[in-house]
Backbone and ligand atoms as CSV (ligand in chain L), in Angstrom:
chain,resi,resn,atom,element,x,y,z
A,1,MET,N,N,34.338,-23.486,40.417
A,1,MET,CA,C,33.285,-23.199,41.403
A,1,MET,C,C,33.724,-21.941,42.197
A,2,LEU,N,N,32.680,-21.212,42.681
A,2,LEU,CA,C,32.920,-19.991,43.479
A,2,LEU,C,C,32.535,-20.324,44.970
A,3,THR,N,N,33.219,-19.738,45.909
A,3,THR,CA,C,32.871,-19.969,47.282
A,3,THR,C,C,32.370,-18.627,47.839
A,4,ILE,N,N,31.113,-18.681,48.227
A,4,ILE,CA,C,30.442,-17.363,48.585
A,4,ILE,C,C,29.867,-17.504,49.991
A,5,ALA,N,N,30.110,-16.460,50.797
A,5,ALA,CA,C,29.591,-16.448,52.157
A,5,ALA,C,C,28.188,-15.883,52.240
A,6,LYS,N,N,27.934,-14.838,51.364
A,6,LYS,CA,C,26.642,-14.147,51.476
A,6,LYS,C,C,26.413,-13.410,50.217
A,7,LEU,N,N,25.079,-13.328,49.894
A,7,LEU,CA,C,24.655,-12.493,48.757
A,7,LEU,C,C,23.759,-11.356,49.389
A,8,ASP,N,N,23.990,-10.155,48.982
A,8,ASP,CA,C,23.172,-9.062,49.456
A,8,ASP,C,C,22.533,-8.367,48.266
A,9,ARG,N,N,21.230,-8.572,48.097
A,9,ARG,CA,C,20.668,-8.128,46.821
A,9,ARG,C,C,20.408,-6.605,46.769
A,10,TYR,N,N,20.501,-6.022,47.953
A,10,TYR,CA,C,20.151,-4.531,47.960
A,10,TYR,C,C,21.080,-3.831,48.972
A,11,ASP,N,N,22.331,-3.715,48.556
A,11,ASP,CA,C,23.340,-3.206,49.445
A,11,ASP,C,C,23.407,-1.639,49.263
A,12,LEU,N,N,23.261,-0.904,50.325
A,12,LEU,CA,C,23.296,0.547,50.169
A,12,LEU,C,C,24.631,1.228,50.611
A,13,VAL,N,N,25.586,0.325,50.952
A,13,VAL,CA,C,26.796,0.823,51.463
A,13,VAL,C,C,27.985,0.800,50.615
A,14,ASN,N,N,28.132,-0.254,49.831
A,14,ASN,CA,C,29.380,-0.578,49.165
A,14,ASN,C,C,29.607,-0.023,47.716
A,15,ASN,N,N,28.738,0.828,47.281
A,15,ASN,CA,C,28.946,1.456,46.016
A,15,ASN,C,C,28.976,3.063,46.317
A,16,PRO,N,N,30.082,3.549,46.855
A,16,PRO,CA,C,30.205,4.930,47.165
A,16,PRO,C,C,30.168,5.845,46.017
A,17,GLN,N,N,30.404,5.271,44.794
A,17,GLN,CA,C,30.459,6.222,43.685
A,17,GLN,C,C,29.004,6.712,43.343
A,18,ASP,N,N,28.056,5.821,43.199
A,18,ASP,CA,C,26.703,6.216,42.750
A,18,ASP,C,C,25.756,6.452,43.932
A,19,LYS,N,N,26.139,5.978,45.087
A,19,LYS,CA,C,25.269,6.032,46.286
A,19,LYS,C,C,23.946,5.451,45.976
A,20,THR,N,N,23.923,4.412,45.229
A,20,THR,CA,C,22.683,3.683,44.994
A,20,THR,C,C,22.844,2.254,45.394
A,21,ALA,N,N,21.736,1.495,45.362
A,21,ALA,CA,C,21.828,0.083,45.778
A,21,ALA,C,C,22.649,-0.756,44.818
A,22,SER,N,N,23.333,-1.744,45.380
A,22,SER,CA,C,24.119,-2.643,44.549
A,22,SER,C,C,23.811,-4.051,44.979
A,23,PHE,N,N,24.001,-4.980,44.056
A,23,PHE,CA,C,23.955,-6.400,44.464
A,23,PHE,C,C,25.388,-6.782,44.903
A,24,THR,N,N,25.555,-7.240,46.078
A,24,THR,CA,C,26.916,-7.505,46.576
A,24,THR,C,C,27.119,-8.930,46.827
A,25,ILE,N,N,28.290,-9.427,46.278
A,25,ILE,CA,C,28.734,-10.863,46.522
A,25,ILE,C,C,29.875,-10.795,47.524
A,26,TRP,N,N,29.675,-11.457,48.682
A,26,TRP,CA,C,30.725,-11.652,49.647
A,26,TRP,C,C,31.378,-12.966,49.503
A,27,PHE,N,N,32.612,-12.919,48.912
A,27,PHE,CA,C,33.327,-14.186,48.628
A,27,PHE,C,C,33.987,-14.661,49.947
A,28,SER,N,N,34.094,-15.989,50.064
A,28,SER,CA,C,34.790,-16.639,51.227
A,28,SER,C,C,36.246,-16.894,50.872
A,29,GLY,N,N,37.151,-16.599,51.792
A,29,GLY,CA,C,38.574,-16.965,51.608
A,29,GLY,C,C,39.395,-15.810,51.237
A,30,CYS,N,N,40.409,-15.541,52.168
A,30,CYS,CA,C,41.460,-14.514,51.891
A,30,CYS,C,C,42.664,-14.972,52.633
A,31,ASN,N,N,43.773,-15.185,51.916
A,31,ASN,CA,C,44.981,-15.617,52.565
A,31,ASN,C,C,45.903,-14.480,52.904
A,32,PHE,N,N,45.467,-13.186,52.706
A,32,PHE,CA,C,46.381,-12.072,53.054
A,32,PHE,C,C,46.445,-11.891,54.580
A,33,LYS,N,N,45.323,-12.128,55.282
A,33,LYS,CA,C,45.313,-12.105,56.686
A,33,LYS,C,C,45.867,-10.773,57.320
A,34,CYS,N,N,45.352,-9.657,56.814
A,34,CYS,CA,C,45.776,-8.370,57.294
A,34,CYS,C,C,45.432,-8.197,58.795
A,35,LYS,N,N,46.356,-7.580,59.547
A,35,LYS,CA,C,46.081,-7.397,61.007
A,35,LYS,C,C,44.850,-6.456,61.149
A,36,ASN,N,N,43.897,-6.997,62.039
A,36,ASN,CA,C,42.684,-6.214,62.262
A,36,ASN,C,C,41.786,-6.068,61.051
A,37,CYS,N,N,41.888,-6.998,60.153
A,37,CYS,CA,C,40.907,-7.023,59.089
A,37,CYS,C,C,39.533,-6.850,59.522
A,38,TYR,N,N,38.706,-6.094,58.788
A,38,TYR,CA,C,37.355,-5.816,59.196
A,38,TYR,C,C,36.392,-7.048,58.974
A,39,ASN,N,N,36.979,-8.069,58.219
A,39,ASN,CA,C,36.161,-9.148,57.865
A,39,ASN,C,C,36.842,-10.517,57.968
A,40,ASP,N,N,37.519,-10.674,59.107
A,40,ASP,CA,C,38.343,-11.934,59.274
A,40,ASP,C,C,37.469,-13.153,59.323
A,41,ILE,N,N,36.147,-12.977,59.554
A,41,ILE,CA,C,35.207,-14.086,59.553
A,41,ILE,C,C,35.129,-14.777,58.129
A,42,LEU,N,N,35.634,-13.955,57.142
A,42,LEU,CA,C,35.572,-14.579,55.737
A,42,LEU,C,C,36.950,-15.100,55.275
A,43,TRP,N,N,37.874,-15.201,56.195
A,43,TRP,CA,C,39.209,-15.713,55.751
A,43,TRP,C,C,39.202,-17.182,55.278
A,44,ASP,N,N,38.358,-17.941,55.892
A,44,ASP,CA,C,38.314,-19.384,55.708
A,44,ASP,C,C,37.421,-19.779,54.500
A,45,LYS,N,N,38.064,-20.219,53.421
A,45,LYS,CA,C,37.261,-20.583,52.221
A,45,LYS,C,C,36.247,-21.716,52.478
A,46,ASN,N,N,36.591,-22.543,53.466
A,46,ASN,CA,C,35.793,-23.776,53.743
A,46,ASN,C,C,34.398,-23.376,54.367
A,47,LYS,N,N,34.339,-22.179,54.812
A,47,LYS,CA,C,33.055,-21.732,55.481
A,47,LYS,C,C,32.057,-21.156,54.504
A,48,GLY,N,N,32.430,-21.097,53.205
A,48,GLY,CA,C,31.483,-20.620,52.216
A,48,GLY,C,C,30.581,-21.630,51.594
A,49,HIS,N,N,29.636,-21.148,50.817
A,49,HIS,CA,C,28.779,-22.062,50.072
A,49,HIS,C,C,29.379,-22.107,48.683
A,50,ILE,N,N,29.321,-23.278,48.097
A,50,ILE,CA,C,29.965,-23.446,46.755
A,50,ILE,C,C,28.877,-23.362,45.638
A,51,TYR,N,N,29.205,-22.488,44.720
A,51,TYR,CA,C,28.211,-22.298,43.647
A,51,TYR,C,C,28.944,-22.407,42.294
A,52,ASP,N,N,28.202,-22.738,41.260
A,52,ASP,CA,C,28.660,-22.662,39.884
A,52,ASP,C,C,28.553,-21.225,39.402
A,53,GLY,N,N,29.548,-20.724,38.702
A,53,GLY,CA,C,29.603,-19.372,38.235
A,53,GLY,C,C,28.391,-18.985,37.363
A,54,LYS,N,N,28.004,-19.928,36.497
A,54,LYS,CA,C,26.837,-19.657,35.636
A,54,LYS,C,C,25.577,-19.446,36.462
A,55,PHE,N,N,25.368,-20.264,37.464
A,55,PHE,CA,C,24.181,-20.136,38.297
A,55,PHE,C,C,24.184,-18.770,39.004
A,56,ILE,N,N,25.348,-18.375,39.512
A,56,ILE,CA,C,25.450,-17.060,40.245
A,56,ILE,C,C,25.168,-15.922,39.241
A,57,ALA,N,N,25.673,-16.060,38.081
A,57,ALA,CA,C,25.522,-14.967,37.092
A,57,ALA,C,C,24.019,-14.927,36.635
A,58,ASP,N,N,23.346,-16.006,36.530
A,58,ASP,CA,C,21.958,-16.006,36.207
A,58,ASP,C,C,21.132,-15.355,37.381
A,59,VAL,N,N,21.391,-15.752,38.591
A,59,VAL,CA,C,20.666,-15.266,39.736
A,59,VAL,C,C,20.877,-13.707,39.863
A,60,VAL,N,N,22.103,-13.312,39.785
A,60,VAL,CA,C,22.406,-11.881,40.036
A,60,VAL,C,C,21.791,-11.048,38.876
A,61,CYS,N,N,21.929,-11.511,37.697
A,61,CYS,CA,C,21.398,-10.712,36.540
A,61,CYS,C,C,19.859,-10.578,36.613
A,62,ASN,N,N,19.234,-11.745,36.968
A,62,ASN,CA,C,17.787,-11.704,37.147
A,62,ASN,C,C,17.320,-10.821,38.245
A,63,MET,N,N,18.005,-10.934,39.428
A,63,MET,CA,C,17.570,-10.086,40.558
A,63,MET,C,C,17.820,-8.576,40.305
A,64,CYS,N,N,18.914,-8.336,39.687
A,64,CYS,CA,C,19.220,-6.826,39.400
A,64,CYS,C,C,18.155,-6.343,38.470
A,65,ASN,N,N,17.771,-7.139,37.535
A,65,ASN,CA,C,16.746,-6.780,36.527
A,65,ASN,C,C,15.445,-6.452,37.229
A,66,GLN,N,N,15.045,-7.411,38.132
A,66,GLN,CA,C,13.793,-7.243,38.881
A,66,GLN,C,C,13.767,-6.064,39.811
A,67,LEU,N,N,14.924,-5.813,40.436
A,67,LEU,CA,C,14.964,-4.764,41.424
A,67,LEU,C,C,15.395,-3.396,40.906
A,68,GLY,N,N,15.795,-3.402,39.633
A,68,GLY,CA,C,16.331,-2.134,39.050
A,68,GLY,C,C,17.681,-1.751,39.538
A,69,VAL,N,N,18.421,-2.711,40.058
A,69,VAL,CA,C,19.818,-2.482,40.563
A,69,VAL,C,C,20.786,-2.498,39.373
A,70,GLN,N,N,21.682,-1.489,39.399
A,70,GLN,CA,C,22.564,-1.382,38.182
A,70,GLN,C,C,23.991,-1.651,38.441
A,71,SER,N,N,24.344,-2.100,39.648
A,71,SER,CA,C,25.727,-2.379,39.871
A,71,SER,C,C,25.888,-3.578,40.762
A,72,VAL,N,N,27.061,-4.215,40.589
A,72,VAL,CA,C,27.414,-5.412,41.399
A,72,VAL,C,C,28.746,-5.151,42.143
A,73,VAL,N,N,28.822,-5.487,43.417
A,73,VAL,CA,C,30.029,-5.318,44.151
A,73,VAL,C,C,30.606,-6.658,44.481
A,74,LEU,N,N,31.879,-6.795,44.210
A,74,LEU,CA,C,32.574,-8.074,44.477
A,74,LEU,C,C,33.548,-7.827,45.591
A,75,LEU,N,N,33.297,-8.404,46.745
A,75,LEU,CA,C,34.277,-8.230,47.898
A,75,LEU,C,C,34.302,-9.486,48.738
A,76,GLY,N,N,34.896,-9.396,49.922
A,76,GLY,CA,C,35.059,-10.564,50.717
A,76,GLY,C,C,35.721,-10.320,52.012
A,77,GLY,N,N,36.614,-11.214,52.349
A,77,GLY,CA,C,37.238,-12.225,51.476
A,77,GLY,C,C,38.002,-11.519,50.318
A,78,GLU,N,N,38.564,-12.364,49.510
A,78,GLU,CA,C,39.322,-11.847,48.361
A,78,GLU,C,C,38.826,-12.488,47.100
A,79,PRO,N,N,38.076,-11.611,46.273
A,79,PRO,CA,C,37.521,-12.077,45.023
A,79,PRO,C,C,38.545,-12.701,44.151
A,80,LEU,N,N,39.742,-12.113,44.104
A,80,LEU,CA,C,40.783,-12.580,43.149
A,80,LEU,C,C,41.444,-13.927,43.571
A,81,GLN,N,N,41.057,-14.417,44.762
A,81,GLN,CA,C,41.572,-15.807,45.113
A,81,GLN,C,C,40.529,-16.854,44.850
A,82,GLN,N,N,39.506,-16.457,44.167
A,82,GLN,CA,C,38.489,-17.531,43.685
A,82,GLN,C,C,38.999,-18.125,42.368
A,83,ASP,N,N,38.319,-19.184,41.938
A,83,ASP,CA,C,38.631,-19.783,40.642
A,83,ASP,C,C,38.550,-18.711,39.541
A,84,ARG,N,N,39.664,-18.505,38.870
A,84,ARG,CA,C,39.842,-17.388,37.974
A,84,ARG,C,C,38.853,-17.470,36.781
A,85,GLN,N,N,38.683,-18.644,36.198
A,85,GLN,CA,C,37.816,-18.785,35.056
A,85,GLN,C,C,36.297,-18.509,35.441
A,86,GLU,N,N,35.923,-18.949,36.666
A,86,GLU,CA,C,34.555,-18.731,37.062
A,86,GLU,C,C,34.356,-17.233,37.411
A,87,LEU,N,N,35.395,-16.617,37.987
A,87,LEU,CA,C,35.266,-15.210,38.269
A,87,LEU,C,C,35.145,-14.362,36.942
A,88,LEU,N,N,35.990,-14.763,36.021
A,88,LEU,CA,C,35.975,-14.153,34.690
A,88,LEU,C,C,34.562,-14.323,34.060
A,89,LEU,N,N,34.036,-15.547,34.187
A,89,LEU,CA,C,32.677,-15.732,33.584
A,89,LEU,C,C,31.655,-14.818,34.187
A,90,ILE,N,N,31.589,-14.674,35.531
A,90,ILE,CA,C,30.548,-13.807,36.039
A,90,ILE,C,C,30.822,-12.354,35.749
A,91,CYS,N,N,32.057,-11.927,35.707
A,91,CYS,CA,C,32.350,-10.539,35.330
A,91,CYS,C,C,31.880,-10.225,33.919
A,92,LYS,N,N,32.160,-11.183,33.008
A,92,LYS,CA,C,31.774,-10.932,31.658
A,92,LYS,C,C,30.274,-10.907,31.489
A,93,ARG,N,N,29.533,-11.775,32.256
A,93,ARG,CA,C,28.097,-11.786,32.247
A,93,ARG,C,C,27.527,-10.487,32.764
A,94,PHE,N,N,28.087,-9.986,33.843
A,94,PHE,CA,C,27.634,-8.677,34.458
A,94,PHE,C,C,27.839,-7.594,33.533
A,95,TYR,N,N,28.985,-7.569,32.942
A,95,TYR,CA,C,29.359,-6.502,31.936
A,95,TYR,C,C,28.422,-6.459,30.734
A,96,GLU,N,N,28.098,-7.723,30.216
A,96,GLU,CA,C,27.235,-7.803,29.105
A,96,GLU,C,C,25.776,-7.386,29.427
A,97,ALA,N,N,25.482,-7.541,30.708
A,97,ALA,CA,C,24.107,-7.134,31.191
A,97,ALA,C,C,24.073,-5.616,31.588
A,98,HIS,N,N,25.189,-4.913,31.298
A,98,HIS,CA,C,25.309,-3.455,31.609
A,98,HIS,C,C,25.279,-3.169,33.114
A,99,LEU,N,N,25.774,-4.162,33.815
A,99,LEU,CA,C,25.919,-3.935,35.298
A,99,LEU,C,C,27.289,-3.423,35.570
A,100,LYS,N,N,27.353,-2.269,36.311
A,100,LYS,CA,C,28.740,-1.779,36.673
A,100,LYS,C,C,29.333,-2.696,37.774
A,101,ILE,N,N,30.559,-2.955,37.644
A,101,ILE,CA,C,31.210,-3.822,38.701
A,101,ILE,C,C,32.169,-2.972,39.520
A,102,TRP,N,N,32.001,-3.084,40.821
A,102,TRP,CA,C,32.993,-2.509,41.856
A,102,TRP,C,C,33.743,-3.792,42.323
A,103,LEU,N,N,35.089,-3.727,42.207
A,103,LEU,CA,C,35.955,-4.777,42.738
A,103,LEU,C,C,36.749,-4.274,43.930
A,104,TYR,N,N,36.553,-4.957,45.089
A,104,TYR,CA,C,37.324,-4.693,46.231
A,104,TYR,C,C,38.410,-5.808,46.442
A,105,THR,N,N,39.660,-5.439,46.367
A,105,THR,CA,C,40.666,-6.491,46.454
A,105,THR,C,C,41.879,-5.975,47.288
A,106,GLY,N,N,42.538,-6.956,47.875
A,106,GLY,CA,C,43.746,-6.632,48.655
A,106,GLY,C,C,44.959,-6.582,47.769
A,107,TYR,N,N,44.871,-7.038,46.512
A,107,TYR,CA,C,45.982,-6.978,45.569
A,107,TYR,C,C,46.277,-5.538,45.178
A,108,GLU,N,N,47.503,-5.267,44.782
A,108,GLU,CA,C,47.777,-3.926,44.202
A,108,GLU,C,C,47.221,-3.872,42.746
A,109,PHE,N,N,47.046,-2.664,42.297
A,109,PHE,CA,C,46.329,-2.408,41.016
A,109,PHE,C,C,47.140,-3.221,39.909
A,110,ASN,N,N,48.461,-3.078,39.937
A,110,ASN,CA,C,49.235,-3.744,38.813
A,110,ASN,C,C,49.271,-5.277,38.954
A,111,GLU,N,N,48.684,-5.831,39.998
A,111,GLU,CA,C,48.663,-7.314,40.124
A,111,GLU,C,C,47.333,-7.849,39.606
A,112,ILE,N,N,46.355,-7.001,39.315
A,112,ILE,CA,C,45.059,-7.435,38.867
A,112,ILE,C,C,45.122,-7.788,37.386
A,113,PRO,N,N,44.686,-9.032,37.053
A,113,PRO,CA,C,44.794,-9.406,35.607
A,113,PRO,C,C,43.944,-8.506,34.704
A,114,ASP,N,N,44.488,-8.178,33.555
A,114,ASP,CA,C,43.812,-7.377,32.546
A,114,ASP,C,C,42.496,-7.990,32.140
A,115,GLU,N,N,42.460,-9.275,32.076
A,115,GLU,CA,C,41.266,-10.059,31.648
A,115,GLU,C,C,40.084,-9.795,32.586
A,116,ILE,N,N,40.386,-9.531,33.874
A,116,ILE,CA,C,39.304,-9.095,34.822
A,116,ILE,C,C,39.035,-7.580,34.686
A,117,LEU,N,N,40.134,-6.855,34.651
A,117,LEU,CA,C,39.982,-5.344,34.603
A,117,LEU,C,C,39.076,-4.865,33.508
A,118,GLN,N,N,39.124,-5.577,32.390
A,118,GLN,CA,C,38.397,-5.039,31.239
A,118,GLN,C,C,36.886,-4.972,31.505
A,119,TYR,N,N,36.391,-5.715,32.487
A,119,TYR,CA,C,35.011,-5.706,32.792
A,119,TYR,C,C,34.595,-4.853,33.976
A,120,VAL,N,N,35.586,-4.302,34.695
A,120,VAL,CA,C,35.419,-3.650,35.956
A,120,VAL,C,C,35.246,-2.142,35.782
A,121,SER,N,N,34.330,-1.455,36.477
A,121,SER,CA,C,34.220,0.019,36.412
A,121,SER,C,C,35.042,0.718,37.462
A,122,MET,N,N,35.027,0.097,38.717
A,122,MET,CA,C,35.715,0.732,39.806
A,122,MET,C,C,36.491,-0.338,40.603
A,123,VAL,N,N,37.694,0.069,41.086
A,123,VAL,CA,C,38.481,-0.868,41.854
A,123,VAL,C,C,39.001,-0.196,43.150
A,124,LYS,N,N,38.818,-0.859,44.265
A,124,LYS,CA,C,39.487,-0.451,45.474
A,124,LYS,C,C,40.554,-1.502,45.753
A,125,CYS,N,N,41.827,-1.130,45.814
A,125,CYS,CA,C,42.845,-2.131,45.899
A,125,CYS,C,C,43.939,-1.809,46.966
A,126,GLY,N,N,44.654,-2.831,47.316
A,126,GLY,CA,C,45.682,-2.786,48.354
A,126,GLY,C,C,45.256,-3.384,49.643
A,127,ARG,N,N,46.281,-3.976,50.307
A,127,ARG,CA,C,45.981,-4.608,51.666
A,127,ARG,C,C,45.532,-3.537,52.698
A,128,TYR,N,N,44.782,-3.968,53.684
A,128,TYR,CA,C,44.534,-3.095,54.834
A,128,TYR,C,C,45.697,-3.088,55.728
A,129,ILE,N,N,46.268,-1.955,56.021
A,129,ILE,CA,C,47.445,-1.850,56.959
A,129,ILE,C,C,46.970,-1.014,58.152
A,130,ASP,N,N,46.909,-1.766,59.235
A,130,ASP,CA,C,46.312,-1.164,60.431
A,130,ASP,C,C,47.009,0.072,60.946
A,131,GLU,N,N,48.383,0.127,60.755
A,131,GLU,CA,C,49.136,1.291,61.166
A,131,GLU,C,C,48.812,2.502,60.306
A,132,LEU,N,N,48.168,2.292,59.139
A,132,LEU,CA,C,47.849,3.376,58.219
A,132,LEU,C,C,46.273,3.647,58.244
A,133,LYS,N,N,45.672,3.165,59.234
A,133,LYS,CA,C,44.207,3.319,59.360
A,133,LYS,C,C,43.850,4.804,59.291
A,134,GLN,N,N,42.777,5.073,58.569
A,134,GLN,CA,C,42.313,6.491,58.531
A,134,GLN,C,C,40.728,6.432,58.609
A,135,ASP,N,N,40.163,7.551,58.915
A,135,ASP,CA,C,38.767,7.733,58.961
A,135,ASP,C,C,38.204,7.717,57.524
A,136,GLY,N,N,37.086,7.245,57.350
A,136,GLY,CA,C,36.432,7.284,56.034
A,136,GLY,C,C,36.895,6.176,55.096
A,137,PHE,N,N,36.948,6.487,53.808
A,137,PHE,CA,C,37.180,5.463,52.792
A,137,PHE,C,C,38.234,5.921,51.846
A,138,PRO,N,N,39.230,5.088,51.488
A,138,PRO,CA,C,39.399,3.702,51.979
A,138,PRO,C,C,39.900,3.665,53.415
A,139,ALA,N,N,39.926,2.486,53.941
A,139,ALA,CA,C,40.095,2.343,55.389
A,139,ALA,C,C,41.580,2.556,55.833
A,140,SER,N,N,42.533,2.319,54.934
A,140,SER,CA,C,43.905,2.615,55.230
A,140,SER,C,C,44.531,3.493,54.141
A,141,SER,N,N,45.443,4.360,54.458
A,141,SER,CA,C,45.916,5.387,53.508
A,141,SER,C,C,46.726,4.948,52.354
A,142,ASN,N,N,47.218,3.645,52.428
A,142,ASN,CA,C,47.937,3.123,51.293
A,142,ASN,C,C,46.969,2.597,50.211
A,143,GLN,N,N,45.708,2.372,50.533
A,143,GLN,CA,C,44.819,1.760,49.583
A,143,GLN,C,C,44.365,2.814,48.543
A,144,LYS,N,N,44.133,2.337,47.304
A,144,LYS,CA,C,43.802,3.186,46.168
A,144,LYS,C,C,42.441,2.900,45.573
A,145,ILE,N,N,41.869,3.887,44.922
A,145,ILE,CA,C,40.643,3.675,44.163
A,145,ILE,C,C,40.890,4.142,42.709
A,146,TYR,N,N,40.563,3.259,41.814
A,146,TYR,CA,C,40.715,3.564,40.431
A,146,TYR,C,C,39.322,3.499,39.712
A,147,LYS,N,N,39.168,4.356,38.776
A,147,LYS,CA,C,37.983,4.386,37.919
A,147,LYS,C,C,38.319,4.107,36.502
A,148,HIS,N,N,37.583,3.224,35.879
A,148,HIS,CA,C,37.816,2.875,34.438
A,148,HIS,C,C,37.320,4.025,33.602
A,149,ILE,N,N,38.141,4.512,32.746
A,149,ILE,CA,C,37.782,5.602,31.830
A,149,ILE,C,C,36.954,5.004,30.688
A,150,LYS,N,N,35.837,5.580,30.498
A,150,LYS,CA,C,34.890,5.034,29.487
A,150,LYS,C,C,35.478,4.917,28.130
A,151,TYR,N,N,35.160,3.856,27.470
A,151,TYR,CA,C,35.588,3.599,26.073
A,151,TYR,C,C,37.171,3.503,25.962
A,152,SER,N,N,37.838,3.068,26.989
A,152,SER,CA,C,39.251,2.890,26.935
A,152,SER,C,C,39.638,1.761,27.836
A,153,ASP,N,N,40.888,1.367,27.723
A,153,ASP,CA,C,41.351,0.288,28.665
A,153,ASP,C,C,42.154,0.928,29.846
A,154,LYS,N,N,42.012,2.294,30.013
A,154,LYS,CA,C,42.810,3.025,30.979
A,154,LYS,C,C,41.958,3.205,32.294
A,155,PHE,N,N,42.655,3.308,33.409
A,155,PHE,CA,C,42.072,3.649,34.677
A,155,PHE,C,C,42.681,4.932,35.225
A,156,LYS,N,N,41.878,5.657,36.011
A,156,LYS,CA,C,42.317,6.899,36.597
A,156,LYS,C,C,42.365,6.755,38.135
A,157,ASP,N,N,43.398,7.194,38.793
A,157,ASP,CA,C,43.463,7.172,40.274
A,157,ASP,C,C,42.545,8.219,40.800
A,158,VAL,N,N,41.437,7.861,41.466
A,158,VAL,CA,C,40.436,8.845,41.958
A,158,VAL,C,C,40.408,8.753,43.510
A,159,THR,N,N,41.446,8.282,44.146
A,159,THR,CA,C,41.461,8.055,45.554
A,159,THR,C,C,41.135,9.370,46.325
A,160,LYS,N,N,41.732,10.443,45.857
A,160,LYS,CA,C,41.574,11.707,46.572
A,160,LYS,C,C,40.141,12.176,46.647
A,161,HIS,N,N,39.379,11.888,45.591
A,161,HIS,CA,C,37.962,12.272,45.578
A,161,HIS,C,C,37.229,11.591,46.652
A,162,TYR,N,N,37.605,10.344,46.967
A,162,TYR,CA,C,36.816,9.627,48.017
A,162,TYR,C,C,37.294,9.968,49.367
A,163,THR,N,N,38.575,10.208,49.545
A,163,THR,CA,C,39.063,10.571,50.949
A,163,THR,C,C,38.462,11.925,51.403
A,164,LYS,N,N,37.963,12.728,50.479
A,164,LYS,CA,C,37.351,13.992,50.873
A,164,LYS,C,C,35.927,13.889,51.215
A,165,ILE,N,N,35.275,12.717,50.766
A,165,ILE,CA,C,33.809,12.548,51.078
A,165,ILE,C,C,33.566,12.460,52.496
L,1,LIG,S1,S,42.803,-8.326,51.929
L,1,LIG,FE1,FE,40.874,-7.487,52.773
L,1,LIG,S2,S,39.692,-9.294,53.369
L,1,LIG,FE2,FE,41.807,-9.973,53.029
L,1,LIG,S3,S,42.726,-9.896,55.145
L,1,LIG,FE3,FE,43.173,-7.927,54.073
L,1,LIG,S4,S,41.454,-6.583,54.778
L,1,LIG,FE4,FE,40.870,-8.725,55.168
């Protein structure tokens, strides 16, 4: 099961790559508890709604199809602290539906399982460190942004591109 705080079917903020609308899933639960986290309201997994992964995949794919939305953003909370098999299921379904996936995670890039990465187009990773706070995106200077290189299993560090925006 997945624990979700909110679904945003037309999010204009969290896909800075394409600057187009995304369907965003706000997961509940994060045990990193970074100081001055922008979303501490989502730390508690018990405050989310519990959904079956297949149901969420059906809803999101149908809504994206209806609305012409071409990307899905996974954030929270911490997406990678959800049920791994359910998370994998929805990522696979989005990938097969040709939806680009943005993953926002507090884990470092090398901690993200390959089975998830294979479906993801863009990753923002690393904890938020308040002492390294910076203007713009990402929010702290230790965090990195990686782009999946097409037709390969490799990712490229594109953080500099975003910090200049
Ligand atoms: S990893 Fe993200 S959601 Fe979790 S505490 Fe840190 S900033 Fe907040």
